[in-house]
mmCIF file of the N, C-alpha and C atoms, coordinates in Angstrom:
data_MODEL
# 
_entry.id   MODEL 
# 
loop_
_atom_site.group_PDB 
_atom_site.id 
_atom_site.type_symbol 
_atom_site.label_atom_id 
_atom_site.label_alt_id 
_atom_site.label_comp_id 
_atom_site.label_asym_id 
_atom_site.label_entity_id 
_atom_site.label_seq_id 
_atom_site.pdbx_PDB_ins_code 
_atom_site.Cartn_x 
_atom_site.Cartn_y 
_atom_site.Cartn_z 
_atom_site.occupancy 
_atom_site.B_iso_or_equiv 
_atom_site.pdbx_formal_charge 
_atom_site.auth_seq_id 
_atom_site.auth_comp_id 
_atom_site.auth_asym_id 
_atom_site.auth_atom_id 
_atom_site.pdbx_PDB_model_num 
ATOM 1   N N  . MET A 1 1  ? 56.280  -114.722 162.680 1.00 0.00 ? 1  MET A N  1 
ATOM 2   C CA . MET A 1 1  ? 57.015  -113.472 162.524 1.00 0.00 ? 1  MET A CA 1 
ATOM 3   C C  . MET A 1 1  ? 58.506  -113.725 162.296 1.00 0.00 ? 1  MET A C  1 
ATOM 4   N N  . GLU A 1 2  ? 59.059  -114.701 163.031 1.00 0.00 ? 2  GLU A N  1 
ATOM 5   C CA . GLU A 1 2  ? 60.480  -114.999 162.893 1.00 0.00 ? 2  GLU A CA 1 
ATOM 6   C C  . GLU A 1 2  ? 60.803  -115.575 161.517 1.00 0.00 ? 2  GLU A C  1 
ATOM 7   N N  . VAL A 1 3  ? 59.904  -116.356 160.974 1.00 0.00 ? 3  VAL A N  1 
ATOM 8   C CA . VAL A 1 3  ? 60.096  -116.929 159.643 1.00 0.00 ? 3  VAL A CA 1 
ATOM 9   C C  . VAL A 1 3  ? 60.105  -115.810 158.602 1.00 0.00 ? 3  VAL A C  1 
ATOM 10  N N  . LEU A 1 4  ? 59.215  -114.858 158.754 1.00 0.00 ? 4  LEU A N  1 
ATOM 11  C CA . LEU A 1 4  ? 59.142  -113.726 157.838 1.00 0.00 ? 4  LEU A CA 1 
ATOM 12  C C  . LEU A 1 4  ? 60.430  -112.893 157.898 1.00 0.00 ? 4  LEU A C  1 
ATOM 13  N N  . GLN A 1 5  ? 60.960  -112.719 159.094 1.00 0.00 ? 5  GLN A N  1 
ATOM 14  C CA . GLN A 1 5  ? 62.206  -111.971 159.244 1.00 0.00 ? 5  GLN A CA 1 
ATOM 15  C C  . GLN A 1 5  ? 63.359  -112.685 158.540 1.00 0.00 ? 5  GLN A C  1 
ATOM 16  N N  . ARG A 1 6  ? 63.446  -113.993 158.714 1.00 0.00 ? 6  ARG A N  1 
ATOM 17  C CA . ARG A 1 6  ? 64.523  -114.751 158.053 1.00 0.00 ? 6  ARG A CA 1 
ATOM 18  C C  . ARG A 1 6  ? 64.418  -114.660 156.531 1.00 0.00 ? 6  ARG A C  1 
ATOM 19  N N  . ILE A 1 7  ? 63.211  -114.748 156.028 1.00 0.00 ? 7  ILE A N  1 
ATOM 20  C CA . ILE A 1 7  ? 63.009  -114.661 154.578 1.00 0.00 ? 7  ILE A CA 1 
ATOM 21  C C  . ILE A 1 7  ? 63.390  -113.276 154.077 1.00 0.00 ? 7  ILE A C  1 
ATOM 22  N N  . LEU A 1 8  ? 62.940  -112.231 154.776 1.00 0.00 ? 8  LEU A N  1 
ATOM 23  C CA . LEU A 1 8  ? 63.262  -110.863 154.351 1.00 0.00 ? 8  LEU A CA 1 
ATOM 24  C C  . LEU A 1 8  ? 64.757  -110.580 154.431 1.00 0.00 ? 8  LEU A C  1 
ATOM 25  N N  . ILE A 1 9  ? 65.395  -111.010 155.507 1.00 0.00 ? 9  ILE A N  1 
ATOM 26  C CA . ILE A 1 9  ? 66.838  -110.786 155.641 1.00 0.00 ? 9  ILE A CA 1 
ATOM 27  C C  . ILE A 1 9  ? 67.594  -111.508 154.536 1.00 0.00 ? 9  ILE A C  1 
ATOM 28  N N  . THR A 1 10 ? 67.199  -112.745 154.251 1.00 0.00 ? 10 THR A N  1 
ATOM 29  C CA . THR A 1 10 ? 67.854  -113.504 153.184 1.00 0.00 ? 10 THR A CA 1 
ATOM 30  C C  . THR A 1 10 ? 67.679  -112.818 151.836 1.00 0.00 ? 10 THR A C  1 
ATOM 31  N N  . MET A 1 11 ? 66.483  -112.340 151.565 1.00 0.00 ? 11 MET A N  1 
ATOM 32  C CA . MET A 1 11 ? 66.225  -111.658 150.292 1.00 0.00 ? 11 MET A CA 1 
ATOM 33  C C  . MET A 1 11 ? 67.014  -110.360 150.192 1.00 0.00 ? 11 MET A C  1 
ATOM 34  N N  . VAL A 1 12 ? 67.032  -109.572 151.253 1.00 0.00 ? 12 VAL A N  1 
ATOM 35  C CA . VAL A 1 12 ? 67.745  -108.291 151.237 1.00 0.00 ? 12 VAL A CA 1 
ATOM 36  C C  . VAL A 1 12 ? 69.246  -108.523 151.061 1.00 0.00 ? 12 VAL A C  1 
ATOM 37  N N  . LEU A 1 13 ? 69.809  -109.493 151.786 1.00 0.00 ? 13 LEU A N  1 
ATOM 38  C CA . LEU A 1 13 ? 71.235  -109.776 151.642 1.00 0.00 ? 13 LEU A CA 1 
ATOM 39  C C  . LEU A 1 13 ? 71.580  -110.298 150.254 1.00 0.00 ? 13 LEU A C  1 
ATOM 40  N N  . ALA A 1 14 ? 70.719  -111.117 149.683 1.00 0.00 ? 14 ALA A N  1 
ATOM 41  C CA . ALA A 1 14 ? 70.957  -111.621 148.329 1.00 0.00 ? 14 ALA A CA 1 
ATOM 42  C C  . ALA A 1 14 ? 70.914  -110.477 147.314 1.00 0.00 ? 14 ALA A C  1 
ATOM 43  N N  . ILE A 1 15 ? 69.962  -109.580 147.467 1.00 0.00 ? 15 ILE A N  1 
ATOM 44  C CA . ILE A 1 15 ? 69.863  -108.428 146.560 1.00 0.00 ? 15 ILE A CA 1 
ATOM 45  C C  . ILE A 1 15 ? 71.097  -107.534 146.700 1.00 0.00 ? 15 ILE A C  1 
ATOM 46  N N  . LEU A 1 16 ? 71.518  -107.268 147.936 1.00 0.00 ? 16 LEU A N  1 
ATOM 47  C CA . LEU A 1 16 ? 72.722  -106.441 148.150 1.00 0.00 ? 16 LEU A CA 1 
ATOM 48  C C  . LEU A 1 16 ? 73.959  -107.106 147.573 1.00 0.00 ? 16 LEU A C  1 
ATOM 49  N N  . TYR A 1 17 ? 74.064  -108.417 147.691 1.00 0.00 ? 17 TYR A N  1 
ATOM 50  C CA . TYR A 1 17 ? 75.190  -109.164 147.133 1.00 0.00 ? 17 TYR A CA 1 
ATOM 51  C C  . TYR A 1 17 ? 75.228  -109.017 145.615 1.00 0.00 ? 17 TYR A C  1 
ATOM 52  N N  . VAL A 1 18 ? 74.095  -109.222 144.980 1.00 0.00 ? 18 VAL A N  1 
ATOM 53  C CA . VAL A 1 18 ? 74.027  -109.136 143.515 1.00 0.00 ? 18 VAL A CA 1 
ATOM 54  C C  . VAL A 1 18 ? 74.306  -107.705 143.051 1.00 0.00 ? 18 VAL A C  1 
ATOM 55  N N  . ILE A 1 19 ? 73.720  -106.733 143.734 1.00 0.00 ? 19 ILE A N  1 
ATOM 56  C CA . ILE A 1 19 ? 73.946  -105.337 143.353 1.00 0.00 ? 19 ILE A CA 1 
ATOM 57  C C  . ILE A 1 19 ? 75.411  -104.957 143.565 1.00 0.00 ? 19 ILE A C  1 
ATOM 58  N N  . GLY A 1 20 ? 75.972  -105.335 144.709 1.00 0.00 ? 20 GLY A N  1 
ATOM 59  C CA . GLY A 1 20 ? 77.365  -104.979 145.010 1.00 0.00 ? 20 GLY A CA 1 
ATOM 60  C C  . GLY A 1 20 ? 78.344  -105.558 144.012 1.00 0.00 ? 20 GLY A C  1 
ATOM 61  N N  . PHE A 1 21 ? 78.262  -106.863 143.779 1.00 0.00 ? 21 PHE A N  1 
ATOM 62  C CA . PHE A 1 21 ? 79.189  -107.484 142.835 1.00 0.00 ? 21 PHE A CA 1 
ATOM 63  C C  . PHE A 1 21 ? 78.826  -107.138 141.399 1.00 0.00 ? 21 PHE A C  1 
ATOM 64  N N  . GLY A 1 22 ? 77.558  -106.938 141.121 1.00 0.00 ? 22 GLY A N  1 
ATOM 65  C CA . GLY A 1 22 ? 77.146  -106.549 139.767 1.00 0.00 ? 22 GLY A CA 1 
ATOM 66  C C  . GLY A 1 22 ? 77.670  -105.182 139.385 1.00 0.00 ? 22 GLY A C  1 
ATOM 67  N N  . LEU A 1 23 ? 77.546  -104.212 140.291 1.00 0.00 ? 23 LEU A N  1 
ATOM 68  C CA . LEU A 1 23 ? 78.065  -102.868 140.008 1.00 0.00 ? 23 LEU A CA 1 
ATOM 69  C C  . LEU A 1 23 ? 79.581  -102.866 139.904 1.00 0.00 ? 23 LEU A C  1 
ATOM 70  N N  . THR A 1 24 ? 80.243  -103.626 140.772 1.00 0.00 ? 24 THR A N  1 
ATOM 71  C CA . THR A 1 24 ? 81.700  -103.712 140.708 1.00 0.00 ? 24 THR A CA 1 
ATOM 72  C C  . THR A 1 24 ? 82.130  -104.297 139.373 1.00 0.00 ? 24 THR A C  1 
ATOM 73  N N  . SER A 1 25 ? 81.482  -105.368 138.965 1.00 0.00 ? 25 SER A N  1 
ATOM 74  C CA . SER A 1 25 ? 81.801  -105.993 137.682 1.00 0.00 ? 25 SER A CA 1 
ATOM 75  C C  . SER A 1 25 ? 81.517  -105.040 136.525 1.00 0.00 ? 25 SER A C  1 
ATOM 76  N N  . LEU A 1 26 ? 80.426  -104.310 136.598 1.00 0.00 ? 26 LEU A N  1 
ATOM 77  C CA . LEU A 1 26 ? 80.069  -103.359 135.546 1.00 0.00 ? 26 LEU A CA 1 
ATOM 78  C C  . LEU A 1 26 ? 81.117  -102.264 135.419 1.00 0.00 ? 26 LEU A C  1 
ATOM 79  N N  . PHE A 1 27 ? 81.532  -101.691 136.550 1.00 0.00 ? 27 PHE A N  1 
ATOM 80  C CA . PHE A 1 27 ? 82.555  -100.649 136.511 1.00 0.00 ? 27 PHE A CA 1 
ATOM 81  C C  . PHE A 1 27 ? 83.886  -101.182 136.003 1.00 0.00 ? 27 PHE A C  1 
ATOM 82  N N  . LEU A 1 28 ? 84.249  -102.400 136.390 1.00 0.00 ? 28 LEU A N  1 
ATOM 83  C CA . LEU A 1 28 ? 85.497  -102.978 135.894 1.00 0.00 ? 28 LEU A CA 1 
ATOM 84  C C  . LEU A 1 28 ? 85.441  -103.173 134.386 1.00 0.00 ? 28 LEU A C  1 
ATOM 85  N N  . ARG A 1 29 ? 84.300  -103.583 133.890 1.00 0.00 ? 29 ARG A N  1 
ATOM 86  C CA . ARG A 1 29 ? 84.174  -103.775 132.442 1.00 0.00 ? 29 ARG A CA 1 
ATOM 87  C C  . ARG A 1 29 ? 84.148  -102.442 131.698 1.00 0.00 ? 29 ARG A C  1 
ATOM 88  N N  . ILE A 1 30 ? 83.508  -101.433 132.263 1.00 0.00 ? 30 ILE A N  1 
ATOM 89  C CA . ILE A 1 30 ? 83.443  -100.124 131.617 1.00 0.00 ? 30 ILE A CA 1 
ATOM 90  C C  . ILE A 1 30 ? 84.846  -99.523  131.516 1.00 0.00 ? 30 ILE A C  1 
ATOM 91  N N  . PHE A 1 31 ? 85.610  -99.588  132.590 1.00 0.00 ? 31 PHE A N  1 
ATOM 92  C CA . PHE A 1 31 ? 86.942  -98.988  132.612 1.00 0.00 ? 31 PHE A CA 1 
ATOM 93  C C  . PHE A 1 31 ? 88.037  -99.967  132.211 1.00 0.00 ? 31 PHE A C  1 
ATOM 94  N N  . LYS A 1 32 ? 87.628  -101.153 131.738 1.00 0.00 ? 32 LYS A N  1 
ATOM 95  C CA . LYS A 1 32 ? 88.537  -102.182 131.236 1.00 0.00 ? 32 LYS A CA 1 
ATOM 96  C C  . LYS A 1 32 ? 89.632  -102.519 132.239 1.00 0.00 ? 32 LYS A C  1 
ATOM 97  N N  . ARG A 1 33 ? 89.230  -102.710 133.467 1.00 0.00 ? 33 ARG A N  1 
ATOM 98  C CA . ARG A 1 33 ? 90.149  -103.092 134.531 1.00 0.00 ? 33 ARG A CA 1 
ATOM 99  C C  . ARG A 1 33 ? 89.939  -104.567 134.855 1.00 0.00 ? 33 ARG A C  1 
ATOM 100 N N  . SER A 1 34 ? 90.985  -105.173 135.362 1.00 0.00 ? 34 SER A N  1 
ATOM 101 C CA . SER A 1 34 ? 90.883  -106.556 135.794 1.00 0.00 ? 34 SER A CA 1 
ATOM 102 C C  . SER A 1 34 ? 91.825  -106.775 136.963 1.00 0.00 ? 34 SER A C  1 
ATOM 103 N N  . PHE A 1 35 ? 91.371  -107.529 137.935 1.00 0.00 ? 35 PHE A N  1 
ATOM 104 C CA . PHE A 1 35 ? 92.227  -107.840 139.069 1.00 0.00 ? 35 PHE A CA 1 
ATOM 105 C C  . PHE A 1 35 ? 93.314  -108.829 138.668 1.00 0.00 ? 35 PHE A C  1 
ATOM 106 N N  . PHE A 1 36 ? 93.064  -109.615 137.640 1.00 0.00 ? 36 PHE A N  1 
ATOM 107 C CA . PHE A 1 36 ? 93.979  -110.669 137.232 1.00 0.00 ? 36 PHE A CA 1 
ATOM 108 C C  . PHE A 1 36 ? 94.533  -110.421 135.838 1.00 0.00 ? 36 PHE A C  1 
ATOM 109 N N  . SER A 1 37 ? 94.823  -109.181 135.511 1.00 0.00 ? 37 SER A N  1 
ATOM 110 C CA . SER A 1 37 ? 95.240  -108.856 134.152 1.00 0.00 ? 37 SER A CA 1 
ATOM 111 C C  . SER A 1 37 ? 96.703  -109.179 133.882 1.00 0.00 ? 37 SER A C  1 
ATOM 112 N N  . GLU A 1 38 ? 97.525  -109.258 134.928 1.00 0.00 ? 38 GLU A N  1 
ATOM 113 C CA . GLU A 1 38 ? 98.949  -109.503 134.707 1.00 0.00 ? 38 GLU A CA 1 
ATOM 114 C C  . GLU A 1 38 ? 99.177  -110.971 134.385 1.00 0.00 ? 38 GLU A C  1 
ATOM 115 N N  . LYS A 1 39 ? 99.946  -111.208 133.344 1.00 0.00 ? 39 LYS A N  1 
ATOM 116 C CA . LYS A 1 39 ? 100.265 -112.569 132.945 1.00 0.00 ? 39 LYS A CA 1 
ATOM 117 C C  . LYS A 1 39 ? 101.590 -112.970 133.587 1.00 0.00 ? 39 LYS A C  1 
ATOM 118 N N  . CYS A 1 40 ? 101.722 -114.238 133.865 1.00 0.00 ? 40 CYS A N  1 
ATOM 119 C CA . CYS A 1 40 ? 102.972 -114.751 134.430 1.00 0.00 ? 40 CYS A CA 1 
ATOM 120 C C  . CYS A 1 40 ? 104.020 -114.837 133.329 1.00 0.00 ? 40 CYS A C  1 
ATOM 121 N N  . GLU A 1 41 ? 105.205 -114.349 133.632 1.00 0.00 ? 41 GLU A N  1 
ATOM 122 C CA . GLU A 1 41 ? 106.280 -114.420 132.648 1.00 0.00 ? 41 GLU A CA 1 
ATOM 123 C C  . GLU A 1 41 ? 106.888 -115.819 132.613 1.00 0.00 ? 41 GLU A C  1 
ATOM 124 N N  . VAL A 1 42 ? 106.990 -116.445 133.778 1.00 0.00 ? 42 VAL A N  1 
ATOM 125 C CA . VAL A 1 42 ? 107.523 -117.797 133.887 1.00 0.00 ? 42 VAL A CA 1 
ATOM 126 C C  . VAL A 1 42 ? 106.370 -118.701 134.297 1.00 0.00 ? 42 VAL A C  1 
ATOM 127 N N  . LYS A 1 43 ? 106.290 -119.879 133.714 1.00 0.00 ? 43 LYS A N  1 
ATOM 128 C CA . LYS A 1 43 ? 105.142 -120.731 133.989 1.00 0.00 ? 43 LYS A CA 1 
ATOM 129 C C  . LYS A 1 43 ? 105.162 -121.321 135.398 1.00 0.00 ? 43 LYS A C  1 
ATOM 130 N N  . ASN A 1 44 ? 106.338 -121.402 136.032 1.00 0.00 ? 44 ASN A N  1 
ATOM 131 C CA . ASN A 1 44 ? 106.407 -122.019 137.352 1.00 0.00 ? 44 ASN A CA 1 
ATOM 132 C C  . ASN A 1 44 ? 105.978 -121.078 138.460 1.00 0.00 ? 44 ASN A C  1 
ATOM 133 N N  . THR A 1 45 ? 106.053 -119.770 138.248 1.00 0.00 ? 45 THR A N  1 
ATOM 134 C CA . THR A 1 45 ? 105.747 -118.834 139.312 1.00 0.00 ? 45 THR A CA 1 
ATOM 135 C C  . THR A 1 45 ? 105.249 -117.512 138.747 1.00 0.00 ? 45 THR A C  1 
ATOM 136 N N  . CYS A 1 46 ? 104.503 -116.788 139.549 1.00 0.00 ? 46 CYS A N  1 
ATOM 137 C CA . CYS A 1 46 ? 104.044 -115.455 139.164 1.00 0.00 ? 46 CYS A CA 1 
ATOM 138 C C  . CYS A 1 46 ? 104.684 -114.390 140.045 1.00 0.00 ? 46 CYS A C  1 
ATOM 139 N N  . TRP A 1 47 ? 105.665 -114.779 140.847 1.00 0.00 ? 47 TRP A N  1 
ATOM 140 C CA . TRP A 1 47 ? 106.352 -113.818 141.705 1.00 0.00 ? 47 TRP A CA 1 
ATOM 141 C C  . TRP A 1 47 ? 107.207 -112.890 140.861 1.00 0.00 ? 47 TRP A C  1 
ATOM 142 N N  . ARG A 1 48 ? 107.262 -111.634 141.271 1.00 0.00 ? 48 ARG A N  1 
ATOM 143 C CA . ARG A 1 48 ? 108.122 -110.656 140.618 1.00 0.00 ? 48 ARG A CA 1 
ATOM 144 C C  . ARG A 1 48 ? 109.199 -110.223 141.599 1.00 0.00 ? 48 ARG A C  1 
ATOM 145 N N  . ASP A 1 49 ? 110.380 -109.888 141.084 1.00 0.00 ? 49 ASP A N  1 
ATOM 146 C CA . ASP A 1 49 ? 111.452 -109.404 141.939 1.00 0.00 ? 49 ASP A CA 1 
ATOM 147 C C  . ASP A 1 49 ? 111.085 -108.038 142.493 1.00 0.00 ? 49 ASP A C  1 
ATOM 148 N N  . ALA A 1 50 ? 111.414 -107.843 143.754 1.00 0.00 ? 50 ALA A N  1 
ATOM 149 C CA . ALA A 1 50 ? 111.146 -106.553 144.394 1.00 0.00 ? 50 ALA A CA 1 
ATOM 150 C C  . ALA A 1 50 ? 112.124 -105.513 143.871 1.00 0.00 ? 50 ALA A C  1 
ATOM 151 N N  . SER A 1 51 ? 111.644 -104.300 143.728 1.00 0.00 ? 51 SER A N  1 
ATOM 152 C CA . SER A 1 51 ? 112.520 -103.221 143.300 1.00 0.00 ? 51 SER A CA 1 
ATOM 153 C C  . SER A 1 51 ? 112.171 -101.973 144.093 1.00 0.00 ? 51 SER A C  1 
ATOM 154 N N  . GLY A 1 52 ? 113.159 -101.130 144.304 1.00 0.00 ? 52 GLY A N  1 
ATOM 155 C CA . GLY A 1 52 ? 112.937 -99.893  145.016 1.00 0.00 ? 52 GLY A CA 1 
ATOM 156 C C  . GLY A 1 52 ? 113.088 -100.019 146.520 1.00 0.00 ? 52 GLY A C  1 
ATOM 157 N N  . TYR A 1 53 ? 113.620 -101.135 146.995 1.00 0.00 ? 53 TYR A N  1 
ATOM 158 C CA . TYR A 1 53 ? 113.758 -101.340 148.427 1.00 0.00 ? 53 TYR A CA 1 
ATOM 159 C C  . TYR A 1 53 ? 115.214 -101.339 148.873 1.00 0.00 ? 53 TYR A C  1 
ATOM 160 N N  . GLU A 1 54 ? 116.114 -100.995 147.989 1.00 0.00 ? 54 GLU A N  1 
ATOM 161 C CA . GLU A 1 54 ? 117.525 -101.006 148.334 1.00 0.00 ? 54 GLU A CA 1 
ATOM 162 C C  . GLU A 1 54 ? 117.820 -99.892  149.332 1.00 0.00 ? 54 GLU A C  1 
ATOM 163 N N  . ALA A 1 55 ? 118.496 -100.244 150.388 1.00 0.00 ? 55 ALA A N  1 
ATOM 164 C CA . ALA A 1 55 ? 118.835 -99.266  151.415 1.00 0.00 ? 55 ALA A CA 1 
ATOM 165 C C  . ALA A 1 55 ? 120.345 -99.166  151.522 1.00 0.00 ? 55 ALA A C  1 
ATOM 166 N N  . GLY A 1 56 ? 120.801 -97.998  151.883 1.00 0.00 ? 56 GLY A N  1 
ATOM 167 C CA . GLY A 1 56 ? 122.232 -97.778  152.045 1.00 0.00 ? 56 GLY A CA 1 
ATOM 168 C C  . GLY A 1 56 ? 122.734 -98.312  153.377 1.00 0.00 ? 56 GLY A C  1 
ATOM 169 N N  . ARG A 1 57 ? 124.049 -98.279  153.572 1.00 0.00 ? 57 ARG A N  1 
ATOM 170 C CA . ARG A 1 57 ? 124.662 -98.767  154.802 1.00 0.00 ? 57 ARG A CA 1 
ATOM 171 C C  . ARG A 1 57 ? 124.192 -97.948  156.008 1.00 0.00 ? 57 ARG A C  1 
ATOM 172 N N  . ASP A 1 58 ? 124.031 -96.664  155.842 1.00 0.00 ? 58 ASP A N  1 
ATOM 173 C CA . ASP A 1 58 ? 123.602 -95.807  156.950 1.00 0.00 ? 58 ASP A CA 1 
ATOM 174 C C  . ASP A 1 58 ? 122.196 -96.167  157.419 1.00 0.00 ? 58 ASP A C  1 
ATOM 175 N N  . ASP A 1 59 ? 121.344 -96.566  156.506 1.00 0.00 ? 59 ASP A N  1 
ATOM 176 C CA . ASP A 1 59 ? 119.992 -96.966  156.891 1.00 0.00 ? 59 ASP A CA 1 
ATOM 177 C C  . ASP A 1 59 ? 120.021 -98.209  157.788 1.00 0.00 ? 59 ASP A C  1 
ATOM 178 N N  . HIS A 1 60 ? 120.911 -99.145  157.463 1.00 0.00 ? 60 HIS A N  1 
ATOM 179 C CA . HIS A 1 60 ? 121.027 -100.363 158.272 1.00 0.00 ? 60 HIS A CA 1 
ATOM 180 C C  . HIS A 1 60 ? 121.584 -100.055 159.647 1.00 0.00 ? 60 HIS A C  1 
ATOM 181 N N  . LEU A 1 61 ? 122.549 -99.154  159.728 1.00 0.00 ? 61 LEU A N  1 
ATOM 182 C CA . LEU A 1 61 ? 123.150 -98.837  161.019 1.00 0.00 ? 61 LEU A CA 1 
ATOM 183 C C  . LEU A 1 61 ? 122.147 -98.103  161.927 1.00 0.00 ? 61 LEU A C  1 
ATOM 184 N N  . ARG A 1 62 ? 121.287 -97.312  161.347 1.00 0.00 ? 62 ARG A N  1 
ATOM 185 C CA . ARG A 1 62 ? 120.309 -96.582  162.125 1.00 0.00 ? 62 ARG A CA 1 
ATOM 186 C C  . ARG A 1 62 ? 119.299 -97.529  162.785 1.00 0.00 ? 62 ARG A C  1 
ATOM 187 N N  . GLN A 1 63 ? 119.026 -98.672  162.170 1.00 0.00 ? 63 GLN A N  1 
ATOM 188 C CA . GLN A 1 63 ? 118.050 -99.602  162.708 1.00 0.00 ? 63 GLN A CA 1 
ATOM 189 C C  . GLN A 1 63 ? 118.597 -100.450 163.839 1.00 0.00 ? 63 GLN A C  1 
ATOM 190 N N  . ALA A 1 64 ? 119.902 -100.593 163.903 1.00 0.00 ? 64 ALA A N  1 
ATOM 191 C CA . ALA A 1 64 ? 120.508 -101.480 164.921 1.00 0.00 ? 64 ALA A CA 1 
ATOM 192 C C  . ALA A 1 64 ? 120.443 -100.879 166.297 1.00 0.00 ? 64 ALA A C  1 
# 
């Protein structure tokens, strides 16, 4: 009985894995999305400068 349970659990998890990643991949291809679509501008690094985080002097004084 325990052997049968291990086989069934392995099969069910493998099927869920394939379905989960398969559907995700299918939706990404349908909507032409990619997690890695951004290209690096400089070959040494892919870091981008932060923007929109500038705070005024009053913001700094409030935190102290």
